[in-house]
C-alpha positions in Angstrom: -0.1 -0.1 -0.1 1.2 3.5 -1.0 0.5 6.0 1.8 0.8 3.0 4.4 0.3 4.8 7.2 -2.2 7.0 6.3 -5.9 6.5 7.6 -7.0 4.1 4.8 -4.3 1.4 4.3 -3.8 1.8 8.2 -7.9 0.6 8.3 -7.2 -2.3 6.1 -4.4 -3.5 8.0 -6.1 -3.6 11.1 -9.3 -4.9 9.9 -7.1 -7.7 7.8 -6.4 -8.7 11.4 -9.5 -7.8 13.1 -11.0 -10.2 10.4 -8.6 -13.2 11.1 -9.1 -12.9 15.2 -13.1 -13.7 14.3 -13.4 -9.5 15.8 -15.1 -8.2 12.9 -17.8 -9.6 10.3 -17.6 -8.7 6.9 -20.3 -6.1 6.6 -18.7 -3.0 3.7 -17.4 -5.3 1.8 -19.0 -5.5 -1.4 -16.9 -8.8 -2.9 -18.4 -11.0 0.1 -22.3 -10.7 -1.2 -23.7 -14.0 -2.7 -23.2 -12.8 -6.2 -19.4 -13.6 -5.4 -20.0 -16.8 -4.2 -17.8 -19.6 -5.8 -16.2 -17.0 -7.8 -13.0 -18.3 -7.3 -11.7 -14.9 -4.9 -8.9 -15.9 -2.7 -9.4 -15.5 1.5 -9.0 -12.1 2.6 -7.2 -14.0 5.5 -4.4 -15.3 3.0 -3.3 -11.5 2.6 -0.3 -10.2 3.5 0.3 -6.4 3.8 3.5 -3.9 3.4 4.2 -0.7 2.1 5.5 2.5 0.9 5.3 5.3 3.7 6.9 9.1 4.1 6.3 9.5 7.5 7.8 7.4 9.6 6.1 5.1 12.4 5.1 1.7 12.3 0.9 0.5 12.0 0.4 -0.9 15.9 0.8 3.3 16.5 -1.2 4.9 13.8 -4.4 2.6 14.7 -3.9 3.6 18.7 -3.7 7.5 17.2 -6.7 6.6 14.8 -8.8 5.0 17.5 -7.9 7.7 20.0 -8.8 10.4 17.2 -11.9 8.6 16.0 -13.4 5.7 17.4 -14.1 2.8 15.6 -11.2 0.5 16.2 -12.0 -0.9 19.9 -9.6 -1.7 22.6 -10.4 -5.5 22.1 -9.2 -5.4 17.9 -6.1 -3.1 18.6 -5.1 -5.6 21.6 -5.8 -8.4 19.3 -4.4 -7.4 16.0 -1.2 -5.2 17.5 1.3 -8.6 17.2 0.5 -8.6 13.5 0.3 -5.3 12.9 4.1 -5.3 14.5 5.2 -7.9 12.7 3.4 -6.2 9.5 5.7 -2.9 10.0 9.0 -4.7 9.1 8.0 -4.7 5.5 7.0 -0.8 5.7 9.6 1.1 2.9 10.3 5.1 2.6 8.1 6.6 -0.1 8.4 8.8 -3.0 6.8 12.2 -2.8 8.3 14.0 -6.0 6.0 16.7 -7.4 3.3 15.8 -4.9 2.9 19.5 -3.5 3.9 21.5 -0.6 0.7 20.5 1.3 1.6 16.7 1.4 5.3 17.7 1.7 4.1 19.2 5.2 3.0 15.6 6.2 7.0 14.4 6.0 9.0 16.3 7.9 11.8 15.2 5.9 12.3 14.2 2.0 12.4 10.8 1.4 16.1 10.1 0.1 14.4 8.2 -3.1 13.4 11.7 -4.2 16.9 12.8 -4.9 17.6 9.3 -7.1 17.2 9.8 -10.6 13.9 8.5 -12.6 15.1 5.0 -13.4 16.8 4.1 -9.9 13.5 5.7 -8.3 11.2 2.6 -10.8 13.9 0.3 -10.3 14.2 0.6 -6.3 10.6 0.2 -6.2 10.4 -2.8 -7.8 13.2 -4.3 -5.7 10.9 -3.6 -2.8 8.3 -5.4 -3.7 10.0 -8.6 -5.3 11.6 -9.0 -1.8 8.8 -8.5 0.2 7.1 -11.5 -2.8 10.1 -13.4 -2.0 9.8 -13.2 1.4 6.8 -13.8 2.3 6.6 -16.5 -0.7 3.3 -14.7 -2.1 2.1 -16.0 -5.2 1.7 -12.3 -6.2 1.8 -8.5 -5.2 -0.7 -6.4 -5.7 0.2 -2.4 -5.3 -2.6 -0.1 -3.9 -2.2 3.7 -4.2 -3.8 5.4 -1.1 -1.4 8.6 -0.4 -3.6 11.7 -0.2 -4.3 13.2 -3.9 -2.0 15.1 -5.7 -2.2 18.6 -7.1 -4.0 18.9 -10.4 -1.3 19.1 -13.1 -1.3 19.5 -16.6 -0.3 16.0 -18.4 2.9 16.3 -20.9 1.5 15.3 -24.3 4.4 12.4 -24.6 3.0 11.0 -22.0 -0.2 9.5 -24.1 2.5 7.3 -25.5 4.5 4.7 -24.0 7.7 4.9 -25.9 8.0 8.8 -25.1 6.9 8.4 -21.8 10.2 5.7 -21.5 11.9 8.5 -23.3 11.4 11.3 -20.5 12.4 8.4 -17.7 15.6 7.9 -19.7 16.0 11.9 -19.8 15.7 11.9 -15.9 13.0 15.1 -16.4 12.1 14.9 -13.1 9.8 17.9 -13.4 7.2 15.7 -15.2 6.6 12.6 -13.3 4.7 12.8 -10.1 5.3 10.0 -7.5 1.9 8.6 -8.5 3.2 7.8 -12.3 6.4 6.6 -11.2 4.9 3.9 -8.6 1.9 3.2 -11.5 4.8 2.4 -13.8 7.2 0.7 -11.5 4.5 -1.8 -10.5 2.7 -2.5 -14.3 6.6 -3.0 -15.2 7.0 -5.2 -12.7 4.1 -7.5 -13.5 1.9 -6.5 -10.4 -1.2 -5.1 -10.7 -1.9 -1.6 -9.7 -5.0 -0.1 -7.8 -5.3 3.7 -8.1 -8.0 4.2 -5.2 -6.9 8.0 -5.5 -7.4 11.1 -7.5 -3.9 11.4 -8.2 -3.0 10.3 -12.4 -1.5 7.1 -11.3 -2.1 4.5 -14.4 -4.7 6.5 -15.8 -2.9 7.4 -18.8 -3.0 5.2 -22.2 0.4 4.7 -22.3 0.2 2.4 -19.2 -2.6 0.5 -19.9 -0.7 -0.1 -23.2 2.2 -1.3 -20.9 0.2 -3.5 -18.9 -1.4 -5.0 -22.0 2.1 -5.7 -22.7 2.7 -7.0 -19.6 -0.2 -8.8 -18.8 -1.2 -6.6 -15.7 -4.5 -5.9 -15.1 -5.1 -2.3 -12.9 -8.0 -0.1 -12.2 -8.8 3.4 -10.9 -9.8 6.0 -10.3 -10.6 7.8 -7.1 -12.5 5.6 -4.9 -16.0 6.6 -4.7 -17.4 6.0 -1.1 -19.7 8.8 0.0 -21.1 12.1 -1.3 -20.4 10.7 -4.8 -21.6 7.2 -4.2 -25.0 8.8 -3.1 -25.1 10.8 -6.2 -24.8 8.2 -8.7 -26.9 6.4 -7.2 -30.0 9.3 -7.1 -29.0 11.0 -10.1 -30.3 8.2 -12.6 -33.9 8.8 -10.7 -34.4 11.8 -12.1 -33.1 11.0 -15.9 -35.3 7.9 -15.7 -38.6 10.4 -14.7 -37.4 12.9 -16.7 -37.0 15.6 -14.0 -35.0 18.6 -14.7 -32.0 19.3 -12.8 -31.5 22.9 -12.2 -28.7 22.8 -9.8 -27.1 20.2 -7.6 -24.5 22.0 -4.8 -22.4 19.9 -2.7 -20.7 20.2 0.0 -18.2 18.1 1.8 -16.3 18.7 4.9 -13.8 16.3 6.7 -10.9 16.6 9.3 -8.5 13.9 8.4 -4.9 14.5 6.3 -6.5 14.2 3.4 -8.9 17.2 4.2 -5.7 18.9 5.4 -3.7 18.1 2.2 -7.2 19.1 -0.1 -7.0 22.6 1.9 -4.6 23.7 -0.9 -6.1 24.6 -3.6 -4.4 22.8 -6.3 -4.9 19.6 -4.4 -8.4 20.2 -4.1 -9.2 21.0 -7.8 -8.1 17.6 -8.8 -10.3 15.9 -5.9 -13.3 18.0 -7.2 -13.1 18.0 -10.6 -13.3 13.7 -10.5 -16.8 14.2 -8.5 -18.2 16.6 -10.6 -17.8 15.1 -13.7 -19.8 12.1 -12.8 -22.9 13.6 -11.9 -22.4 15.7 -15.0 -22.5 12.6 -17.2 -25.3 11.3 -16.1 -27.7 14.0 -16.1 -26.2 15.1 -19.4 -27.7 18.5 -19.3 -25.1 21.2 -20.0 -27.6 23.8 -18.4 -27.3 22.1 -14.9 -25.6 24.3 -12.4 -23.7 22.2 -10.2 -20.6 22.9 -7.9 -18.5 20.8 -5.5 -16.4 22.6 -2.2 -14.2 20.7 0.1 -13.4 22.3 3.2 -11.2 21.5 5.7 -12.7 21.1 9.3 -10.0 20.0 11.8 -12.3 19.0 14.8 -14.8 16.0 12.4 -11.3 14.1 12.5 -12.4 11.2 9.8 -15.9 12.1 10.5 -16.9 13.0 7.2 -19.8 15.2 6.4 -21.8 16.1 3.1 -24.6 18.6 2.4 -26.2 18.5 -1.0 -29.2 20.5 -2.3 -30.4 19.7 -5.4 -33.1 22.1 -7.0 -35.3 20.7 -9.8 -38.4 21.0 -12.6 -40.8 18.7 -12.9 -44.6 18.9 -14.9 -46.3 22.4 -15.4 -43.1 24.1 -14.3 -43.1 23.0 -10.8 -39.8 23.7 -9.2 -38.9 21.1 -6.1 -36.4 20.5 -4.5 -34.3 17.8 -2.7 -31.3 17.9 0.4 -29.5 14.9 2.5 -26.8 15.1 4.8 -24.0 12.0 4.4 -22.2 11.9 7.7 -19.8 8.1 7.8 -16.4 7.2 8.6 -14.5 8.0 5.4 -11.9 5.7 6.0 -14.2 2.8 7.6 -15.9 3.4 3.9 -13.4 3.0 1.8 -11.1 0.2 4.0 -13.1 -2.5 2.9 -13.6 -1.6 -1.1 -9.2 -1.4 -1.0 -9.8 -5.3 0.1 -12.3 -5.9 -2.6 -10.4 -4.3 -5.0 -7.3 -6.5 -3.9 -9.7 -9.5 -4.0 -10.5 -8.7 -7.4 -7.0 -7.4 -9.0 -5.8 -11.0 -7.7 -8.5 -12.5 -9.6 -8.2 -10.9 -12.8 -4.3 -11.5 -12.8 -4.7 -15.0 -12.3 -7.3 -15.4 -15.1 -4.6 -14.1 -17.4 -6.7 -10.4 -18.0 -4.6 -7.6 -18.9 -5.2 -3.7 -19.2 -7.9 -1.9 -17.7 -10.5 -3.4 -15.4 -13.2 -2.2 -16.6 -16.1 -4.5 -14.4 -15.0 -2.4 -11.0 -15.8 1.0 -12.3 -18.6 1.1 -9.4 -15.8 1.7 -7.2 -14.4 4.7 -8.6 -15.7 8.2 -9.2 -13.8 8.2 -12.6 -13.6 4.4 -13.7 -10.4 3.3 -16.3 -12.0 2.3 -19.6 -15.2 5.1 -19.8 -18.5 3.9 -19.6 -21.6 5.3 -17.3 -21.4 6.3 -13.9 -24.7 5.3 -12.9 -24.3 3.1 -10.1 -26.8 1.0 -10.5 -25.5 0.3 -14.4 -21.9 -0.4 -12.8 -23.2 -2.9 -10.5 -25.0 -5.0 -12.7 -21.8 -5.1 -15.0 -19.8 -6.3 -11.9 -22.2 -9.0 -11.1 -22.3 -10.0 -14.9 -18.0 -10.5 -14.3 -18.8 -12.5 -10.9 -21.2 -14.8 -12.6 -18.7 -15.2 -15.4 -16.2 -16.3 -13.3 -18.5 -18.4 -11.4 -19.2 -20.3 -14.4 -15.5 -20.6 -15.2 -14.9 -21.8 -11.7 -18.0 -24.7 -12.2 -16.0 -25.9 -15.3 -13.4 -26.7 -13.7 -12.3 -30.9 -13.0 -12.8 -31.4 -9.5 -9.8 -32.7 -7.8 -10.0 -36.2 -6.1 
């Protein structure tokens, strides 16, 4: 996990220990639904965690800090998880923060030494970490998941569209052009490891990296996990379209106080996140005249408890103007962590099955899903269920071992 000591990664690591200890159920895990029974998914108990992190510390300490600030993790879970978290912390390695912006830099007192290396050496060092991790634990596969804070919004160089020109920029050591998320994505896919981009950062969303994924036989997916307000939007918006009710305005105001909120307080990081949240709604409504706006404000006292207020102004028969409002209050990382486990299970299954390129069936998990398609959550879930049905059928055709 990239951004391994952040709230989401900490809850992934702690949640897996809680599942293994029988102290947590599978609530929130989409892949634990009946649609996925006998589809060949690995058991979450078989997952081993490691990570890259720009800050110091360990997972046991991070879990304690999270519990003190936000609740959710009980003393029973913390005590049961501690041995496993301390053992897993031996697999934490220094991360990369190249071109991540000043807001992310402030979270790390010292710039990671890797940032000073030439680009090709950064890539090689990341790949070396993953291969050593795989060998040390005798793992069948390694899935790289980007859970770091969102990087600043930036224009993408035209050369990034083509694998050959992107590789040439790596050779030329154009460090001014490469954000950390692209380096992690390139390194993972080039090494033959599936990559999941749960952030709003560029990651593997480039056509060149999808090309590399196909060439290396690697599945990848993203981008920007859909966990709260945008999830509700992509459920509600199709209702207005289906009933031919014209949405005049849709205002969304998000308040959060965790490290992500702190990073998103910087305008350049905020733009990248807001763009994905607004695009999903506009694509569903399909009316350029609709006024829509998304705000994300940092409220330190809220911690990981995100609050979103949405106001929807719409027009019905005879021009009658009506409105709808909703408030979403949720524990941001507790919503995201099970989805990360879902995506790791799906990426491992796809890789084991010989799939390569964008995992289009995972669109329901993201605000800006790879491979295009609809943002309608209901349609996205139907595509995911159809994929699960194909996998169940494939499992059923396998000869029974005696």
